C-alpha positions in Angstrom: 195.8 170.8 204.7 192.0 170.4 204.8 189.8 171.8 201.9 189.2 175.6 202.3 192.3 176.2 204.6 195.9 177.2 204.1 198.9 176.6 206.3 200.2 179.7 208.1 203.3 179.9 210.4 204.2 182.1 213.3 207.0 181.9 216.1 204.9 179.3 217.8 204.5 177.0 214.9 202.0 176.3 212.1 198.0 176.3 212.0 195.3 176.3 209.6 193.9 179.6 208.4 190.7 179.9 206.3 191.8 180.2 202.7 190.0 183.4 201.9 191.3 185.2 205.0 193.7 188.0 204.6 194.7 187.6 208.2 197.7 185.4 209.3 198.6 182.9 212.1 198.6 185.3 215.0 195.0 186.5 214.2 194.0 182.9 213.9 195.4 182.1 217.2 193.5 185.1 218.7 190.2 184.0 217.1 190.7 180.5 218.5 191.7 181.8 222.0 189.0 184.3 222.6 185.6 183.0 221.6 183.9 185.4 224.1 181.3 187.8 222.9 181.2 187.8 219.1 181.8 191.7 219.4 184.7 192.7 217.2 186.5 195.9 217.6 184.5 199.0 216.5 184.7 200.3 212.9 186.1 203.6 214.1 188.9 201.9 215.8 189.8 199.8 212.8 189.8 202.9 210.8 192.2 204.7 213.1 194.4 201.6 213.4 194.8 201.4 209.7 195.4 205.2 209.4 198.2 204.8 212.0 199.8 202.0 210.0 199.7 204.3 206.9 201.2 207.3 208.9 203.9 204.9 210.3 204.8 203.9 206.7 205.0 207.4 205.7 207.3 208.3 208.6 209.6 205.3 208.0 209.9 206.0 204.4 210.8 209.6 205.1 213.5 208.4 207.4 214.9 206.2 204.9 214.1 203.0 206.8 211.4 201.6 204.6 211.6 200.6 201.0 209.7 203.2 198.9 207.8 200.5 197.0 206.7 198.6 200.3 205.8 202.0 201.9 203.5 202.9 199.0 201.9 199.2 199.1 201.3 199.4 203.0 199.8 202.9 202.6 197.4 201.8 199.8 196.4 198.8 201.7 195.9 200.8 204.9 193.7 203.2 203.0 191.6 200.4 201.5 191.1 198.8 205.0 190.3 202.2 206.6 187.4 202.7 204.3 185.5 199.7 206.0 185.5 197.3 203.0 187.6 194.8 204.8 186.0 194.8 208.2 185.2 190.8 207.9 189.1 190.4 208.1 189.3 191.9 211.4 187.6 189.0 213.4 189.2 189.5 216.8 186.9 189.5 219.8 187.0 192.8 222.0 187.7 190.7 225.0 191.2 189.6 224.2 194.7 190.4 225.4 194.4 193.5 227.4 197.1 195.3 225.5 195.2 194.8 222.2 198.1 193.0 220.7 195.9 190.6 218.7 194.3 193.7 217.1 197.5 195.1 216.2 198.9 191.9 214.7 195.6 191.4 212.9 196.1 194.7 211.3 199.8 194.1 210.6 199.0 190.6 209.0 196.1 191.9 206.7 198.1 195.0 205.6 201.2 193.0 204.9 199.2 190.4 202.8 197.5 193.1 200.7 200.7 195.1 200.3 202.5 191.9 199.1 199.8 191.3 196.6 199.9 194.9 195.4 203.7 195.4 195.0 204.7 191.8 194.3 207.2 192.2 197.1 207.3 190.1 200.4 205.9 192.7 202.9 206.4 191.4 206.5 203.8 192.1 209.1 206.2 192.7 211.9 209.3 193.9 210.2 207.7 196.3 207.7 204.1 197.2 208.7 204.9 197.2 212.5 208.3 198.9 211.8 209.3 201.2 214.8 206.1 200.4 216.5 204.7 198.2 219.5 201.1 197.1 220.2 201.6 199.1 223.5 201.9 202.4 221.6 199.8 201.7 218.7 196.8 200.5 220.5 196.5 203.6 222.9 197.3 205.9 219.8 194.4 204.3 218.0 191.9 204.8 221.0 192.9 208.4 220.9 192.7 208.9 217.2 189.6 207.1 216.8 188.0 209.0 219.7 189.1 212.4 218.4 187.9 211.7 214.9 184.4 210.7 216.2 184.2 213.5 218.4 185.4 216.2 216.0 183.6 214.7 212.9 180.3 213.6 214.4 179.7 214.3 218.0 180.4 218.0 218.2 178.5 218.8 214.9 175.5 217.1 216.4 175.7 218.9 219.6 175.9 222.2 217.7 172.9 221.2 215.9 171.0 220.3 219.0 172.1 223.9 220.6 171.0 225.8 217.4 167.6 224.1 217.3 167.2 225.1 220.9 168.1 228.6 220.3 165.6 228.8 217.3 162.9 227.4 219.5 163.9 229.6 222.5 163.5 232.7 220.5 160.2 231.5 219.2 158.8 231.2 222.7 160.7 233.9 224.4 157.6 235.6 225.6 155.4 232.7 226.2 155.1 232.4 230.1 154.5 229.4 232.1 154.6 228.3 235.7 158.3 227.6 236.9 158.9 224.5 239.2 161.1 223.7 241.9 161.0 220.3 243.9 158.4 219.6 241.1 156.2 222.2 243.0 154.8 225.4 241.6 157.4 228.3 241.8 157.5 231.8 240.2 156.8 232.0 236.5 159.5 231.7 233.7 159.3 231.9 229.9 159.7 228.7 227.5 162.3 230.9 225.9 164.2 231.0 229.2 163.8 227.4 229.8 165.1 226.3 226.3 168.0 228.9 226.6 169.0 227.0 229.8 169.1 223.7 227.8 171.0 225.5 224.9 173.7 226.6 227.4 174.0 223.3 229.1 174.8 221.7 225.7 177.3 224.5 224.7 178.9 224.0 228.0 179.4 220.3 227.3 180.9 221.1 223.8 183.5 223.3 225.6 184.3 220.4 228.1 184.7 218.0 225.4 186.8 220.2 223.2 189.1 220.8 226.1 189.5 217.1 226.7 190.4 216.7 223.0 193.2 219.0 223.5 194.9 216.2 225.5 193.4 213.4 223.3 195.2 214.5 220.3 198.6 214.0 222.0 199.2 210.3 221.1 202.2 208.2 222.3 203.0 206.6 219.0 206.7 206.4 219.1 207.1 205.3 222.7 207.2 201.7 221.4 207.2 198.9 224.0 207.5 200.8 227.3 207.8 204.4 226.6 211.6 204.4 225.9 211.2 204.4 222.0 213.2 201.1 221.6 213.7 200.2 218.1 212.0 203.5 216.9 213.8 206.4 215.1 213.9 209.3 217.5 211.9 211.2 214.7 209.5 208.5 214.2 206.8 209.8 216.5 206.6 213.3 215.6 206.7 212.4 211.8 204.0 209.9 212.2 202.0 212.4 214.2 202.4 214.8 211.5 201.5 212.3 208.7 198.3 211.5 210.8 197.4 215.3 210.7 197.8 215.2 206.9 195.7 212.0 206.6 192.9 213.3 208.9 192.9 217.1 209.0 193.0 216.9 212.9 196.0 218.2 214.5 197.6 215.3 216.2 201.0 215.6 217.8 203.4 213.5 219.9 202.8 213.0 223.6 204.7 215.1 225.8 205.6 212.0 227.8 205.2 208.6 226.1 205.3 206.7 229.4 202.2 208.4 230.5 200.4 207.8 227.4 201.2 204.0 227.5 200.9 203.3 231.1 197.8 205.2 231.7 194.5 205.9 230.1 193.9 209.2 231.8 192.8 211.0 228.6 190.1 208.4 227.8 188.8 208.5 231.4 188.7 212.3 231.1 186.8 212.3 227.8 184.5 209.7 229.1 183.8 211.8 232.0 182.8 214.7 229.8 180.6 212.4 228.0 178.9 211.2 231.2 178.3 214.8 231.9 176.7 215.4 228.7 174.5 212.3 229.2 173.5 213.9 232.5 172.5 217.2 230.6 170.6 215.2 227.9 168.8 213.1 230.5 167.6 216.3 232.3 166.5 217.8 229.1 164.7 214.5 228.0 163.0 214.2 231.4 161.7 217.8 231.5 160.2 217.3 228.0 158.6 214.1 229.3 157.0 215.8 232.2 155.9 219.0 230.3 154.3 216.6 227.5 152.7 214.3 230.3 149.0 213.7 230.3 147.7 215.3 228.1 144.8 215.4 230.8 146.2 214.0 233.9 149.7 215.4 233.6 151.4 218.8 233.0 150.1 219.0 229.6 152.2 222.0 228.8 153.4 221.0 225.4 152.7 218.4 222.7 155.6 216.6 221.2 155.4 215.3 217.7 153.3 212.1 217.3 155.8 209.7 215.9 154.1 206.2 216.4 151.2 204.5 218.3 152.0 204.3 221.9 150.3 201.1 223.0 149.4 197.6 221.6 146.1 197.7 223.5 145.1 201.5 224.2 144.0 203.0 221.0 145.1 206.7 220.4 147.9 206.6 223.0 150.9 208.4 222.0 154.2 208.4 224.0 157.4 210.7 224.3 159.5 208.1 222.5 162.3 210.2 221.5 163.1 211.5 225.0 162.7 208.0 226.3 165.3 206.8 223.8 167.7 209.7 224.7 167.4 208.7 228.5 168.4 205.1 227.6 171.2 206.4 225.7 172.3 208.6 228.6 172.0 205.5 231.0 174.1 203.4 228.6 176.8 206.3 228.5 176.9 206.4 232.2 177.5 202.7 232.4 180.2 202.8 229.8 181.9 205.5 231.9 181.8 203.2 235.0 183.6 200.5 232.8 186.1 202.9 231.4 186.8 204.2 234.9 187.6 200.7 236.1 189.6 199.9 233.2 191.5 203.1 233.4 192.8 202.1 236.9 194.2 199.0 235.3 197.6 200.6 234.3 200.0 198.0 235.8 203.4 199.5 235.8 204.4 200.4 232.1 201.1 199.3 230.4 197.3 199.6 230.8 195.9 196.2 230.1 192.2 196.9 229.4 192.7 199.0 226.2 190.2 197.0 223.9 187.1 197.5 226.3 188.1 201.1 226.8 187.9 201.5 223.0 184.6 199.8 222.7 182.9 201.7 225.5 184.3 205.1 224.7 183.5 204.9 220.9 180.1 203.6 221.6 179.3 206.5 223.9 180.6 209.0 221.2 178.5 207.4 218.5 175.2 207.0 220.4 175.4 210.4 222.0 175.9 211.8 218.4 172.7 210.1 217.2 170.5 210.9 220.2 171.6 214.6 219.9 170.2 214.8 216.4 167.1 212.8 217.3 166.4 215.1 220.1 166.9 218.3 218.0 164.9 217.0 214.9 162.2 214.8 216.4 161.4 216.5 219.8 162.6 220.0 220.0 162.0 221.5 216.7 158.4 220.2 216.4 156.9 220.5 219.8 153.9 222.9 220.4 152.7 224.7 223.4 149.3 224.1 224.9 148.5 227.7 225.6 145.2 227.4 227.2 146.7 224.8 229.8 149.7 227.0 230.8 147.7 230.2 231.2 145.1 228.4 233.3 147.6 227.2 235.6 149.6 230.4 235.8 146.5 232.3 236.8 145.8 230.1 239.7 149.5 229.8 240.9 149.4 231.2 244.5 153.3 231.5 244.3 152.8 234.6 242.3 152.3 236.3 245.7 156.0 236.2 246.1 156.1 239.4 243.9 154.3 241.2 246.5 156.6 240.5 249.2 158.4 243.9 249.0 155.0 245.6 249.4 153.0 243.6 251.8 155.6 241.4 253.6 156.3 237.7 253.7 153.7 237.0 256.5 150.7 238.5 254.8 152.1 237.0 251.6 152.0 233.7 252.9 148.6 233.8 254.4 147.3 235.1 251.0 148.9 232.2 249.3 147.5 229.7 251.7 143.9 231.1 251.4 144.1 231.2 247.6 145.3 227.4 247.4 142.7 226.4 249.9 139.9 228.1 248.1 141.1 227.4 244.6 140.8 231.0 243.6 143.2 233.1 241.4 145.8 234.8 243.7 144.7 238.4 242.4 141.1 237.8 243.7 142.3 237.0 247.1 145.1 239.6 247.2 142.2 242.1 246.5 140.6 241.2 249.8 143.7 240.9 251.9 146.3 243.3 250.8 144.5 246.7 250.4 146.1 247.0 246.7 143.9 248.0 243.9 143.2 245.8 240.8 145.3 247.9 238.8 148.2 247.7 240.9 147.8 243.9 241.2 147.7 243.7 237.5 150.8 245.6 237.1 152.6 243.6 240.2 151.4 240.1 239.2 151.9 240.5 235.5 153.4 237.1 234.6 155.8 238.2 231.8 157.0 241.0 234.1 157.8 238.5 236.7 160.1 236.6 234.5 162.4 239.8 234.3 163.5 239.6 237.9 164.2 242.5 240.2 162.1 244.0 243.0 158.9 244.3 241.2 157.1 246.2 244.0 159.7 248.6 245.1 157.8 251.7 244.0 154.9 250.6 246.1 157.2 249.9 249.1 158.4 253.6 248.8 154.9 254.9 248.8 154.1 253.2 252.3 
């Protein structure tokens, strides 16, 4: 054996493994076979995989199938690895065997070696750590467990924070009126409060969609073993392991209603990814609105001023850019791309097994992670601190010819259109032109064209119509 290496053996023979590595022969083969990207499985996935191994040991001990000393040692090793201190010992590339067998054996070997050291008993990676399991039910379960934990522990709290921040800002600006826009063209007025309340509702609707998907994400196929039949697993292993996971995580995991479905397909991951794509679309819409409202400040809309966070140009002094909405838009684009990858991978269920599991795990967890961060940034560094440029919005509002829409019930559409066109052509406030064209008094026009009143809906001019 060369210096710094030890000899390990598996069913295919002997090979050299770095002396300090906790992994064994099968992991080393994977390291040598898949030098693809240098991207290893996500931290959240490793955590979930190790928690599954702890839950499996707990279940097998309860069933009298695993020695108490070995079980305790495996559980301790799994908790040690789940915390992240041993991530260097999980070196397998994401782009590996499509079942994720290499990552499952990586975990089995690391935990077996640690457990053997802890309990001074020979703990076998396959016979003990992997007891009652197959990579084919462990890896799909690890995807679901990791995604559920990140969604519950990180994404949903971030989205709630964003929605609450929007609600606070909406209430603060509930009576501040601005020009509404459809097709990017001037339309009837709205309040900033209404605009931000719309965004808040979008975020809260996304929370509901994600929570709905999580109901199915929590039903894991652990216990289905190799193909879904439960071969070599105790009939009670799946339910007991799911119950143990619930105790370990506080999340209500339960056995899949049909193990075959959970192993052969990845519909739950595709569904959750689709909801994340919807969230990405919402965040991009909100961010683009903020960018446009902030644009200028002289040659754009100039309605708001986002917090100044950093210089915006290496050559133009004093320029400040909407960097947070831009970052959120890029996150959204990445999530939409991830969803495309997950969708394609989700189609790759061949007979009894999906064979693109690692790439689903990587993309799904990245989407969950970056959406969480982006939501917090949008709340704290854009929404909470922006200010309204009152003079600009009031000036635009007074000159908005579309306000004539409120006079339709009184003067009719044709006269309203002619009045609006004249106001636009002459660059005059709609009230001034309407005084000349409609026969309404200044007081009547002040009441009918009151911007705040126009944000309340209804037939504003019905009383005038009845007088006619």
